[in-house]
C-alpha positions in Angstrom: 0.0 0.2 0.2 1.2 3.5 -0.4 0.5 6.6 0.8 -0.6 9.4 -1.1 -2.5 13.1 -1.1 -6.0 12.9 -2.1 -8.3 16.0 -3.2 -12.1 15.7 -2.0 -13.0 18.7 -3.2 -12.5 19.8 -7.3 -14.7 18.4 -9.5 -16.7 16.3 -7.1 -13.8 14.8 -5.7 -12.1 11.6 -5.0 -8.8 12.6 -7.4 -5.5 10.5 -6.5 -2.4 12.9 -6.9 0.2 11.2 -9.7 2.5 14.4 -10.9 3.5 17.0 -8.3 6.3 19.0 -9.5 6.5 22.7 -8.0 9.8 25.4 -8.5 10.5 28.3 -7.0 13.3 31.0 -7.9 15.9 29.5 -5.8 15.0 26.3 -6.8 18.2 24.1 -7.8 17.9 21.9 -10.8 16.3 18.5 -9.3 16.2 15.2 -11.2 12.9 14.0 -12.1 11.9 11.7 -9.7 9.4 8.7 -10.6 9.5 6.4 -7.9 7.3 8.4 -5.2 3.7 9.3 -5.4 3.4 12.3 -4.1 2.2 13.7 -0.9 1.6 17.3 -2.0 0.3 19.4 -4.4 2.0 22.3 -3.6 5.7 21.3 -2.7 6.1 18.3 -4.2 8.8 16.8 -6.7 7.7 13.5 -7.6 5.9 11.5 -9.8 4.6 7.5 -10.5 1.9 5.9 -12.4 -0.5 3.2 -11.5 1.1 0.2 -13.3 4.8 0.0 -11.5 3.3 2.0 -8.0 -0.5 0.5 -7.3 -0.5 -2.5 -10.0 -3.3 -1.8 -11.9 -3.0 -3.1 -15.3 -6.0 -2.1 -16.9 -7.3 1.8 -18.7 -10.9 0.8 -17.7 -9.3 1.0 -14.1 -9.4 5.0 -14.6 -12.5 7.3 -15.2 -10.8 11.2 -15.8 -6.9 12.6 -16.0 -7.1 16.4 -14.8 -4.2 18.5 -14.8 -3.5 21.9 -13.8 0.1 23.9 -14.1 0.0 28.0 -13.6 3.9 29.9 -13.9 4.6 32.8 -12.6 5.7 34.4 -16.2 2.2 34.9 -16.9 -1.5 34.5 -15.5 -3.0 32.0 -17.6 -4.0 28.9 -16.2 -4.4 25.7 -17.2 -6.9 23.2 -15.2 -8.9 20.5 -17.2 -9.8 16.6 -17.3 -9.9 14.4 -19.8 -11.6 11.0 -20.1 -10.1 10.0 -23.4 -8.7 6.2 -23.4 -5.1 6.9 -24.6 -4.2 9.6 -22.3 -6.0 7.0 -19.3 -3.6 4.5 -21.1 -0.3 6.6 -20.3 -1.9 7.4 -16.4 -1.4 3.4 -16.1 1.9 2.4 -17.9 3.6 5.7 -18.4 3.6 6.0 -22.0 1.5 5.1 -25.2 4.4 3.3 -27.4 4.3 5.5 -30.4 0.8 6.7 -30.8 0.3 10.2 -29.3 -2.0 12.6 -31.5 -3.2 16.4 -31.0 -7.0 15.2 -31.6 -6.6 13.1 -27.9 -5.8 16.3 -26.5 -8.1 19.2 -28.3 -11.3 17.3 -28.0 -13.4 15.8 -25.1 -11.7 17.8 -22.2 -13.8 19.8 -19.4 -12.7 23.1 -18.4 -12.1 23.3 -14.7 -12.2 26.1 -12.1 -9.5 28.9 -13.0 -8.9 27.6 -16.5 -7.7 30.1 -19.1 -4.9 29.0 -20.9 -5.0 28.3 -24.9 -4.1 24.6 -24.3 -5.1 21.6 -24.5 -7.6 23.3 -27.2 -4.9 25.4 -29.1 -2.8 21.4 -29.2 -1.3 21.3 -32.6 1.1 19.0 -32.4 2.7 15.7 -29.5 5.5 13.8 -28.8 5.3 10.1 -30.2 4.8 8.3 -27.0 2.9 10.4 -24.3 4.9 11.0 -21.7 3.2 13.5 -19.6 6.7 15.2 -18.7 8.2 15.5 -22.4 5.7 17.6 -24.1 2.7 15.3 -24.5 0.8 18.4 -26.1 1.9 21.6 -27.4 0.9 24.5 -29.6 2.2 27.9 -31.3 4.5 29.0 -28.7 2.7 27.4 -26.0 3.2 23.8 -24.5 3.2 21.9 -21.1 6.3 20.0 -20.5 8.0 18.9 -17.1 12.3 18.9 -16.7 15.0 18.6 -14.0 15.9 22.5 -14.9 12.8 23.8 -16.5 9.0 24.0 -17.3 6.7 25.3 -19.7 2.8 26.0 -18.8 1.4 27.4 -22.0 4.6 28.9 -22.9 7.5 28.0 -24.0 10.3 26.2 -21.8 13.7 28.0 -22.8 15.7 27.1 -19.6 17.9 30.0 -20.2 15.1 32.2 -20.2 12.5 30.7 -17.9 14.8 28.5 -15.6 14.3 31.1 -12.5 10.6 31.7 -11.9 8.0 30.0 -9.8 5.8 27.0 -11.4 3.5 24.6 -10.2 2.5 21.8 -12.2 -0.3 18.8 -10.9 -1.5 15.6 -12.5 -4.4 13.7 -10.6 -6.2 10.8 -11.7 -9.7 9.5 -10.3 -10.3 6.0 -10.4 -13.3 4.0 -11.4 -15.9 3.0 -8.4 -15.7 0.5 -5.5 -16.3 -2.7 -6.6 -15.8 -4.7 -3.1 -17.0 -3.6 0.2 -14.1 -2.4 2.7 -13.4 -5.6 4.4 -12.6 -2.8 7.8 -12.6 0.4 8.9 -10.3 2.4 6.4 -6.4 3.0 7.8 -6.3 6.6 9.2 -4.8 9.6 7.7 -1.2 10.1 7.9 -2.3 13.8 8.4 -5.2 15.1 10.7 -7.5 17.3 8.0 -8.6 20.8 9.3 -12.2 19.6 9.4 -13.4 16.0 9.7 -14.6 14.6 6.5 -17.9 13.1 6.2 -17.7 9.0 6.3 -17.3 7.6 3.1 -19.3 4.5 4.6 -22.0 7.0 5.8 -25.3 5.9 3.5 -27.6 8.6 2.2 -30.5 9.9 4.1 -32.0 9.3 0.5 -32.1 7.2 -2.4 -33.3 9.2 -5.6 -34.2 7.4 -8.9 -30.5 6.7 -10.5 -30.5 5.9 -14.2 -28.3 3.1 -13.8 -30.7 1.7 -11.5 -32.8 -1.7 -12.4 -36.0 -3.0 -11.4 -35.8 -6.5 -9.7 -37.3 -8.4 -12.4 -36.8 -6.3 -16.1 -40.1 -7.0 -18.8 -38.1 -4.6 -21.3 -36.8 -6.3 -24.3 -33.6 -3.5 -25.1 -31.6 -5.1 -27.7 -28.1 -5.9 -26.8 -26.2 -6.9 -29.7 -26.1 -6.5 -33.8 -28.3 -9.8 -33.8 -31.3 -8.7 -31.2 -31.1 -5.6 -33.1 -31.9 -7.4 -36.5 -34.6 -9.6 -34.2 -36.7 -7.0 -33.3 -36.9 -5.4 -37.0 -33.9 -3.1 -37.3 -32.8 -3.8 -40.8 -30.9 -0.6 -41.7 -27.0 -1.0 -41.1 -25.3 2.0 -39.1 -24.1 2.5 -35.3 -25.4 0.8 -32.5 -25.1 0.3 -28.8 -24.8 -2.7 -27.3 -23.9 -4.2 -24.3 -21.2 -6.1 -22.1 -21.9 -9.1 -21.0 -23.4 -9.4 -17.0 -20.6 -9.7 -14.4 -18.1 -7.9 -17.0 -17.7 -4.7 -15.3 -17.2 -3.7 -18.7 -19.1 -0.3 -20.6 -21.5 -0.5 -23.2 -19.9 0.3 -26.6 -21.3 2.2 -29.7 -20.3 -0.5 -32.8 -21.1 -0.4 -36.9 -23.9 -3.2 -37.4 -24.3 -4.4 -41.3 -28.1 -5.8 -41.2 -27.9 -6.4 -45.0 -24.8 -8.8 -45.9 -26.0 -12.7 -45.7 -28.9 -12.3 -43.6 -27.4 -9.2 -41.6 -26.6 -9.0 -37.4 -22.9 -8.8 -38.2 -21.0 -6.4 -35.7 -17.7 -5.1 -36.6 -14.8 -6.1 -35.1 -11.7 -5.0 -37.6 -11.3 -1.8 -39.6 -8.4 -1.0 -41.6 -8.7 1.0 -44.4 -5.1 2.7 -45.4 -3.4 4.9 -48.7 -0.4 4.6 -50.4 1.3 6.7 -48.0 -0.3 5.9 -44.5 1.8 4.6 -41.9 -0.5 3.7 -38.2 0.0 1.9 -35.6 -2.7 -0.5 -35.0 -4.9 0.2 -32.6 -6.4 -2.7 -31.0 -8.7 -0.5 -28.2 -12.1 0.5 -29.6 -14.6 -1.4 -31.8 -14.8 0.6 -35.2 -17.8 2.3 -35.9 -17.4 2.4 -39.8 -16.3 -0.9 -42.3 -14.7 2.1 -44.7 -12.8 4.4 -42.6 -12.0 2.8 -39.6 -8.5 1.8 -38.0 -9.0 0.0 -35.3 -10.4 -3.3 -33.7 -10.5 -5.1 -30.4 -11.9 -8.6 -29.6 -14.9 -9.8 -27.4 -13.3 -10.4 -24.3 -11.5 -7.3 -24.0 -14.5 -5.6 -25.4 -17.9 -6.9 -24.2 -16.7 -9.4 -21.6 -18.0 -12.8 -23.7 -15.9 -15.4 -22.7 -16.6 -18.3 -25.1 -17.1 -19.3 -28.7 -20.0 -20.8 -28.3 -21.5 -17.1 -28.1 -20.4 -16.1 -31.8 -22.3 -18.0 -34.7 -19.9 -17.1 -37.4 -16.7 -14.9 -38.4 -16.6 -13.0 -42.0 -13.6 -11.8 -43.7 -13.5 -9.1 -46.1 -10.8 -7.5 -48.0 -9.8 -5.3 -51.6 -6.1 -3.9 -52.4 -5.4 -1.7 -54.9 -2.7 -4.0 -56.6 -5.3 -6.4 -58.0 -8.8 -6.6 -58.4 -9.7 -9.6 -56.3 -11.6 -9.8 -53.5 -11.9 -11.8 -51.0 -15.1 -12.3 -49.2 -16.2 -15.4 -47.2 -17.6 -16.4 -43.1 -16.8 -19.4 -40.9 -17.9 -20.9 -38.2 -14.8 -22.9 -37.4 -14.3 -23.1 -33.7 -10.8 -22.2 -33.3 -11.6 -18.8 -35.6 -14.5 -18.0 -33.5 -12.0 -18.5 -30.9 -10.0 -15.8 -31.8 -12.7 -13.8 -31.9 -13.3 -13.7 -28.8 -9.4 -14.0 -27.3 -7.1 -12.8 -29.9 -5.4 -15.8 -30.1 -4.9 -19.3 -29.8 -2.2 -21.2 -28.2 -0.4 -23.5 -30.7 -4.0 -24.4 -32.3 -4.2 -22.4 -35.8 -3.8 -25.0 -38.9 -4.7 -24.9 -42.4 -7.7 -26.8 -42.1 -9.0 -24.1 -39.9 -9.1 -22.4 -43.0 -9.6 -24.6 -46.2 -12.6 -26.2 -44.7 -16.4 -25.4 -43.8 -16.0 -21.6 -44.7 -18.5 -20.1 -47.4 -18.1 -17.5 -50.1 -19.9 -14.7 -49.8 -20.4 -11.0 -52.1 -18.0 -10.6 -54.6 -15.7 -13.2 -53.4 -12.6 -13.9 -56.2 -10.0 -14.6 -54.0 -7.8 -17.5 -53.7 -7.9 -18.0 -50.1 -8.7 -19.3 -47.9 -9.2 -21.9 -50.2 -5.8 -21.8 -51.0 -3.8 -21.9 -47.6 -1.2 -23.9 -47.0 0.6 -22.0 -44.0 -0.9 -20.5 -41.0 0.7 -18.9 -38.2 0.9 -20.7 -35.0 -1.7 -18.5 -32.5 -4.4 -17.3 -35.3 -4.2 -13.8 -34.9 -6.1 -11.9 -37.4 -3.4 -9.3 -38.2 -0.6 -11.2 -38.5 -1.0 -13.5 -41.2 -3.8 -15.9 -39.9 -3.8 -17.8 -43.2 -1.5 -18.3 -46.3 -1.1 -19.6 -49.5 2.2 -20.0 -51.9 1.6 -16.7 -53.6 -1.2 -15.4 -51.6 -1.8 -14.3 -47.9 -3.7 -11.8 -45.3 -1.8 -10.0 -42.9 -2.3 -6.2 -41.6 0.2 -4.3 -39.9 1.9 -0.1 -39.8 2.9 -0.1 -43.3 1.3 -2.3 -45.4 -1.3 -5.0 -45.8 -1.8 -8.6 -47.4 -5.1 -9.3 -49.5 -4.9 -12.2 -51.1 -0.9 -11.1 -52.3 2.2 -10.1 -51.0 2.5 -7.1 -52.4 3.1 -4.1 -49.8 2.3 -1.0 -51.5 -1.6 0.1 -52.7 -4.0 1.2 -50.4 -6.2 -1.7 -48.7 -9.2 -2.5 -46.7 -9.6 -5.1 -44.3 -12.8 -5.4 -42.3 -13.6 -8.7 -39.9 -17.2 -9.3 -38.6 -18.7 -11.4 -36.1 -22.6 -12.6 -35.6 -23.4 -13.5 -32.2 -26.4 -16.1 -31.4 -29.6 -14.8 -31.1 -32.0 -14.9 -28.3 -33.3 -18.0 -28.9 -30.0 -20.1 -29.6 -31.0 -21.0 -33.7 -29.3 -23.4 -35.2 -28.6 -21.1 -38.1 -28.3 -17.3 -38.0 -30.5 -16.5 -40.8 -33.8 -17.9 -38.8 -33.2 -14.9 -36.8 -33.9 -12.5 -39.8 -37.0 -10.9 -40.5 -37.1 -11.8 -44.1 -37.3 -15.1 -44.2 -41.0 -15.4 -43.7 -44.0 -12.5 -43.3 -44.5 -11.4 -39.5 -48.0 -11.9 -38.2 -48.9 -8.6 -36.3 -50.9 -9.1 -33.6 -53.7 -6.9 -32.1 -51.7 -5.8 -29.4 -47.7 -6.2 -29.3 -46.6 -6.9 -25.6 -43.3 -6.4 -26.2 -43.1 -3.5 -29.2 -40.8 -0.3 -27.5 -42.2 2.8 -27.4 -39.4 5.2 -27.2 -40.2 8.7 -26.0 -36.8 10.9 -26.3 -33.9 11.4 -28.5 -31.8 9.1 -25.7 -34.6 6.4 -25.8 -34.2 6.4 -29.8 -30.4 6.2 -29.1 -30.7 3.6 -26.8 -32.5 1.3 -29.6 -30.3 1.8 -32.1 -31.6 4.3 -34.5 -29.3 7.1 -36.4 -29.7 10.8 -36.5 -33.0 12.5 -38.4 -36.5 13.9 -37.5 -38.3 11.8 -34.4 -41.4 12.3 -32.7 -40.5 13.0 -28.9 -43.5 12.8 -26.2 -44.4 15.9 -24.1 -44.1 15.1 -20.2 -46.1 12.9 -18.5 -49.7 15.0 -16.9 -48.3 18.2 -19.3 -51.4 17.9 -21.6 -49.2 18.8 -24.3 -48.8 17.1 -28.0 -45.9 15.3 -28.7 -43.1 16.9 -31.2 -41.3 16.2 -34.0 -37.5 17.1 -33.6 -33.9 16.8 -34.9 -32.0 14.2 -33.0 -28.6 13.5 -33.4 -27.2 10.4 -32.5 -23.3 10.5 -33.2 -21.5 13.4 -31.6 -20.2 13.0 -28.1 -22.1 9.4 -27.5 -25.8 10.6 -29.2 -28.6 11.4 -27.9 -28.8 14.8 -28.5 -32.2 17.1 -29.4 -32.3 20.5 -31.1 -33.6 22.8 -29.4 -32.3 26.1 -31.6 -31.1 26.3 -34.9 -30.6 29.4 -37.2 -29.0 29.2 -40.4 -28.7 32.4 -42.7 -26.4 33.7 -45.7 -25.3 37.6 -45.7 -28.7 38.5 -47.0 -31.3 37.0 -44.7 -33.3 38.5 -42.2 -35.9 37.0 -40.4 -37.3 37.5 -37.1 -36.7 34.8 -34.3 -39.4 32.1 -34.0 -39.6 31.3 -30.6 -42.1 28.9 -30.9 -41.2 25.4 -33.2 -38.6 22.8 -32.2 -36.4 22.7 -35.2 -36.1 19.6 -37.8 -33.1 20.6 -39.0 -29.6 21.5 -37.5 -28.1 23.0 -41.1 -31.4 25.1 -42.3 -33.5 25.5 -39.2 -35.0 28.9 -38.3 -36.7 28.6 -35.0 -35.7 27.3 -31.3 -38.2 26.5 -28.1 -37.6 25.4 -24.8 -38.4 22.5 -22.5 -40.9 23.7 -21.2 -43.3 25.6 -22.9 -42.7 22.8 -25.8 -42.8 19.4 -23.9 -43.7 20.5 -20.3 -40.0 19.4 -18.6 -40.0 21.6 -15.2 -37.0 21.2 -14.1 -33.4 21.7 -14.8 -32.9 17.9 -13.1 -34.2 16.4 -16.1 -31.7 17.7 -18.4 -28.0 16.2 -18.7 -26.2 18.7 -20.7 -26.6 21.3 -22.6 -24.4 21.4 -25.9 -23.8 24.9 -28.0 -22.3 25.1 -31.8 -21.6 28.0 -34.0 -19.7 29.4 -37.2 -19.9 31.9 -39.3 -18.1 33.3 -42.6 -16.4 36.6 -40.8 -13.6 33.8 -39.3 -12.5 30.0 -39.1 -12.9 29.4 -35.9 -16.0 27.2 -34.4 -17.6 27.5 -31.5 -18.7 23.7 -30.0 -18.7 22.6 -26.2 -21.2 20.8 -23.6 -21.6 21.9 -20.4 -23.7 20.5 -17.5 -23.9 23.4 -15.6 -27.4 23.4 -13.5 -27.9 27.1 -14.5 -27.2 27.3 -18.1 -29.6 23.8 -18.1 -32.2 25.4 -16.5 -32.5 28.3 -19.5 -32.7 25.3 -21.8 -36.1 24.0 -19.5 -37.3 28.0 -19.1 -35.6 30.2 -21.2 -34.0 32.4 -18.7 -32.9 31.8 -14.9 -34.2 35.1 -13.7 -31.1 36.9 -12.7 -28.6 34.5 -11.7 -26.1 34.3 -15.0 -22.2 35.0 -14.3 -19.3 34.3 -16.4 -18.7 31.2 -14.3 -21.3 29.5 -15.6 -19.9 29.3 -18.9 -16.2 29.5 -18.2 -15.6 26.7 -16.0 -16.9 22.9 -16.5 -17.6 22.8 -20.1 -15.9 19.9 -22.1 -14.8 21.3 -25.8 -16.5 18.9 -28.7 -15.1 18.5 -32.1 -14.0 21.2 -34.1 -13.9 23.5 -31.3 -11.0 26.5 -31.9 -12.5 29.6 -30.4 -11.7 31.5 -27.5 -15.2 31.4 -25.9 -16.3 29.6 -23.2 -13.2 29.7 -22.0 -12.2 33.9 -21.8 -15.9 34.3 -20.7 -16.3 37.6 -18.5 -19.4 38.7 -19.0 -22.8 37.8 -19.1 -26.4 38.6 -19.7 -28.5 38.9 -16.0 -31.0 36.3 -17.9 -28.9 33.6 -19.6 -31.1 33.9 -22.5 -29.4 31.6 -25.2 -30.0 34.4 -28.0 -29.2 37.7 -26.0 -25.6 37.2 -24.7 -25.1 34.6 -22.5 -21.5 35.0 -22.8 -18.9 37.2 -23.6 -15.4 37.8 -24.2 -12.7 40.2 -25.0 -12.9 39.3 -28.7 -16.1 38.0 -29.2 -19.8 37.1 -27.8 -22.9 34.7 -28.7 -25.9 36.4 -29.9 -28.9 35.6 -32.2 -30.8 38.3 -33.6 -33.2 38.9 -36.8 -30.0 41.0 -38.4 -26.9 38.5 -37.8 -25.4 37.2 -34.5 -22.1 36.9 -33.1 -20.1 33.6 -32.5 -16.9 34.6 -31.1 -16.7 37.6 -32.6 -18.8 41.0 -32.4 -20.8 40.6 -35.5 -21.0 41.8 -39.1 -21.7 40.5 -42.6 -22.0 37.2 -43.1 -23.6 33.9 -43.2 -23.9 31.8 -39.6 -25.3 29.0 -38.1 -26.1 28.5 -34.3 -27.2 25.7 -32.7 -28.3 24.3 -29.2 -28.8 20.8 -28.3 -30.4 19.3 -24.7 -29.7 15.9 -24.2 -32.1 14.4 -21.3 -31.3 11.2 -19.0 -30.9 7.8 -20.1 -33.9 6.0 -18.9 -33.9 3.1 -16.4 -36.1 1.0 -18.2 -38.5 1.0 -21.8 -41.6 0.3 -20.5 -43.6 -2.1 -23.3 -46.5 -0.5 -24.1 -49.6 -2.3 -25.1 -50.5 -0.1 -28.0 -48.6 1.0 -31.4 -45.5 2.6 -30.7 -44.8 6.1 -31.7 -44.9 6.7 -35.4 -41.2 6.4 -36.5 -39.7 9.1 -38.2 -40.4 11.0 -41.2 -36.8 11.0 -42.4 -34.9 8.3 -40.3 -35.0 4.8 -42.0 -34.8 3.0 -39.1 -38.5 1.9 -38.0 -40.0 0.8 -34.9 -41.4 -2.6 -34.5 -44.8 -3.5 -34.1 -44.2 -6.9 -33.9 -41.4 -9.3 -33.0 -40.1 -12.2 -35.4 -40.7 -14.7 -35.6 -44.0 -14.5 -33.5 -43.7 -18.7 -32.5 -41.1 -18.2 -30.1 -42.5 -15.1 -28.1 -42.4 -16.8 -25.0 -39.1 -18.3 -25.3 -37.6 -14.5 -26.4 -39.5 -12.6 -23.6 -37.8 -15.2 -20.8 -34.4 -15.3 -22.4 -34.4 -11.1 -22.6 -36.0 -10.9 -19.1 -33.3 -13.7 -17.5 -30.8 -11.5 -19.3 -31.5 -8.1 -17.7 -32.4 -9.6 -14.5 -28.6 -10.7 -14.9 -27.6 -8.0 -15.7 -29.0 -5.9 -12.8 -28.1 -8.8 -10.1 -24.4 -8.6 -11.1 -23.9 -4.8 -10.2 -25.3 -5.0 -6.5 -22.6 -3.0 -4.8 -22.0 -1.0 -7.8 -25.4 0.7 -8.0 -25.2 0.8 -4.7 -22.1 3.2 -4.9 -24.0 5.3 -8.2 -26.7 5.6 -6.4 -24.4 7.6 -3.5 -22.8 9.7 -6.5 -25.9 10.3 -7.6 -27.1 11.8 -4.4 -23.5 13.8 -4.6 -24.4 15.2 -7.9 -28.0 16.0 -6.2 -26.7 18.1 -3.5 -24.1 19.9 -5.7 -26.9 20.9 -8.0 -29.3 21.9 -4.8 -25.8 24.0 -3.9 -25.5 25.5 -7.2 -29.4 26.3 -7.2 -29.6 28.2 -4.0 
């Protein structure tokens, strides 16, 4: 066990100090100390990583990494957190090998208290291995670094110019919640805090409803795999949410499902697409979301907690290469190949017979392999020439790829798909396809799912488009059509404001309609008058976007600030708007490059989204009938403004005895009103019920911990309201 400093205040608390380096004017050169966890954030001079310090081995053990620095050279403060997978990996192991990228730093981060620096939003370059001390991210004349003789914090680090300046650098990690109850009373801290903290074992006085809590029995039929989505009638290929196995402790994932080829129900496991000049390290940590532009893979055990080849019905391989016209496209149900899909490798079990027999040619197949296989690697790994012939091979490497040949130069595409067993354990997956027989529509469908929000539609696997959302129960308001974004930052966003105009358009603001397009809309409405919502707690996040032809900067961020969420519901919050509602606690999203909201120093009192809710020295955000301000102070030009809200995910989707809400008018995905096939309905319902109950019962302590966190979040929100 180790002694380490814990911060219980910033951003909800629970932070462990990983790096602490503090220099003053009179500091001599001090060697970097990477063998001790620091015990003070203000006078420490050491760091350690979670692997060598505490034996952690998985990125999933880390929720967030937080960075802080200040320097006497200037007044800017860098203070942000991120949950980027690769940055969390550095916190565990100390480096990324050769895979650091600016996009890991300049997107998906959240500004914390006092943040006013250019970085990480302005990151344009990185070191290759991600080492937190050695310039892990940099911009134009600004960077982060920690060396024995100098440091940099949102500036440069020329030692002869800066080394005699005070500076402080801190890196913190917040680990995932507890998975086991403490066996005894916690050890007393080595130093007594000035105020006695609340006991971590104290139970909350009330237990609020938690989005992650489930009833003891679950009557819902929420699909959890590509095969299940297909089974209940989703026939359009796209990105869907799939569940991890009960008891695995892994999160749900978004992944691409192919609902067309060979009966459909395929989940994309590998997607590697390279051009003539691409040299990219293999990324074995993410399920791909596109078969044509992806560059990643992960196996079923690591991604979703599967442990048996029996969970997989088929594995499908596809590749093309610009050096020839042959296409490799086949499927196999060989047990050893299915085992590789689950675990990633075999233990000396790969043989040519695994590939030359029992395979089925699919659309477009014209390759020599796998029929011509004469040689295999030992472990069967799909990227490392698992099967080869005299003049042909399959292989995926950093700088080249094989597809039924041995040439290296050229562009290529490689895909590996899996089809999981269906809920009825049918002998062939084709029997699960809704196209194999005409369904019978019952007079009342006890298993049809009626989604009522964008989040629920996403939960059922729908892609972006126009959907019908329901008003709040008891409000007496009608249902509305609105545009839902299922892609950005995990999806589930409902469009609240959409104003797009060219230089010559002058239209009055329309505050009485929910917009149905983010790019051509010209209206807005708030959740109260539109759908009957009454509380900021009904909203998880608010997202703001704007761009203009007047400059190239883009405003694109989300925030969960209580007062901003309140405006999304009612349109204003009286006179409680202040700059701190905007310049702290926000998260930069894709393409964000603006100075706002980070440098917000002024705000209108009402906080209305159209009337200068936040402004800085160099620009503002506002909407009016003749123009707008998007990180500037207005002028002639075209602009686009969007405001989105994301409502909480439902704990369950209750079944309905009537037809579900009408399908979206523009979305290709429809809501099934009957199950396919109907003859095995009781068996399928029973399978879903057992699965959902098992999923709930496997997390009793985790759910308890989440409920406590929900209480704390509620307390924080209430304090903000006060």
